[in-house]
C-alpha positions in Angstrom: -7.4 4.8 -21.0 -5.8 5.8 -17.7 -6.8 4.6 -14.2 -6.3 5.9 -10.7 -5.1 4.0 -7.6 -8.5 4.3 -6.0 -10.0 2.1 -8.7 -7.7 -0.8 -7.5 -9.2 -0.3 -4.0 -12.8 -0.3 -5.4 -12.1 -3.6 -7.1 -10.6 -5.0 -3.9 -13.7 -3.9 -2.0 -16.0 -5.8 -4.4 -13.9 -8.9 -4.3 -13.6 -8.9 -0.5 -17.4 -8.8 -0.2 -17.7 -11.9 -2.4 -15.6 -13.8 0.1 -14.5 -16.9 -1.7 -10.9 -18.0 -1.5 -10.0 -16.6 -4.9 -11.9 -13.4 -4.2 -10.0 -12.9 -0.9 -6.7 -13.5 -2.7 -7.6 -11.1 -5.5 -8.8 -8.5 -2.9 -5.4 -8.7 -1.2 -3.6 -8.3 -4.5 -5.8 -5.3 -5.7 -5.6 -3.7 -2.2 -1.8 -3.9 -2.3 -1.6 -2.4 -5.8 -3.9 0.5 -4.6 -1.3 1.2 -1.9 1.7 0.7 -4.3 0.4 3.1 -6.9 -0.5 5.7 -4.3 3.0 5.4 -2.7 4.7 5.9 -6.1 3.2 9.4 -6.2 5.2 10.4 -3.2 8.0 7.8 -2.9 10.2 9.1 -5.6 10.9 12.2 -3.6 12.6 10.1 -0.9 16.3 9.1 -1.5 16.9 5.6 -2.7 19.0 4.0 0.1 19.8 1.1 -2.2 20.9 3.0 -5.3 23.0 0.6 -7.5 21.8 -2.5 -5.6 19.8 -4.9 -7.6 16.3 -5.3 -6.3 12.7 -5.0 -7.6 11.0 -1.7 -7.9 8.3 -2.7 -5.3 11.0 -3.5 -2.7 12.9 -0.3 -3.6 9.8 1.8 -3.0 9.2 0.2 0.4 12.9 0.9 1.4 12.6 4.6 0.3 9.9 5.1 2.9 11.4 2.8 5.6 14.8 4.6 5.4 13.3 8.1 5.4 15.4 9.8 8.0 13.5 12.0 10.4 10.1 11.2 8.9 8.4 8.7 11.2 5.2 8.8 9.3 7.0 7.8 6.1 8.7 5.0 7.9 5.3 3.7 9.1 4.0 3.9 5.6 6.9 1.9 4.4 6.3 -0.9 6.8 2.5 -1.0 6.0 3.4 -1.2 2.3 6.0 -3.9 2.9 3.5 -5.9 5.0 0.9 -5.6 2.2 3.5 -6.7 -0.4 4.3 -9.8 1.6 0.5 -10.6 1.9 0.1 -10.0 -1.8 3.0 -12.3 -2.7 1.5 -15.0 -0.4 -2.0 -14.6 -1.9 -0.7 -14.7 -5.4 1.9 -17.4 -5.2 1.3 -19.7 -2.2 -1.7 -21.5 -3.6 -1.3 -24.4 -1.1 -2.0 -22.2 1.8 -5.5 -20.8 2.6 -6.0 -17.1 2.9 -8.2 -16.2 5.8 -10.9 -13.6 5.9 -9.0 -12.0 8.8 -5.8 -11.7 6.7 -7.8 -10.1 3.8 -9.5 -7.8 6.3 -6.2 -6.6 7.7 -4.9 -5.7 4.3 -8.2 -4.1 3.3 -8.1 -1.9 6.5 -4.5 -0.8 5.7 -5.5 0.0 2.1 -8.5 2.0 3.2 -6.4 4.3 5.4 -3.2 4.3 3.3 -3.8 7.5 1.3 -4.5 9.5 4.5 -1.4 8.1 6.1 0.6 8.9 3.0 -0.6 12.5 3.1 1.0 12.9 6.5 4.5 12.2 5.2 6.9 15.2 5.2 7.5 15.1 1.5 3.8 14.8 0.6 2.6 17.6 -1.8 -1.1 18.4 -2.4 -0.3 18.1 -6.1 0.3 14.4 -5.7 -3.4 13.7 -6.0 -3.5 11.6 -2.8 -6.5 12.4 -0.5 -5.4 14.4 2.5 -6.6 13.4 5.9 -9.9 14.8 7.0 -9.8 17.5 9.7 -10.0 16.0 13.2 -8.8 12.6 12.1 -6.7 10.7 14.6 -4.4 8.9 12.2 -1.0 7.8 13.6 
């Protein structure tokens, strides 16, 4: 059975509303993965600036966007994705630190707007299956 990146965001929304420490951690993780899977739909079109250099696929995807020459929207997407990746790593692995509601809220807000921001990238294609921005939106 297949799934769609939006289902990760739906799960994150539910966990975020529960509000316990483990729910906030899981919300951050699921929100990040909603962004990661959406970004994969577009990111492979951008050149890999680190070809041949050993690094994880998640970091490699961030770098594809961050190093997108002449595409400021893609660069911004890359930094949002990288920030969410850092928050996800902290939420999943730094169990001695508390995750605040504000931290989770920041990641959730980024995840909610991520698909629309991704659709503004120059190499986005309507065939990617990412929701395009609504007319009149003021996304930056």
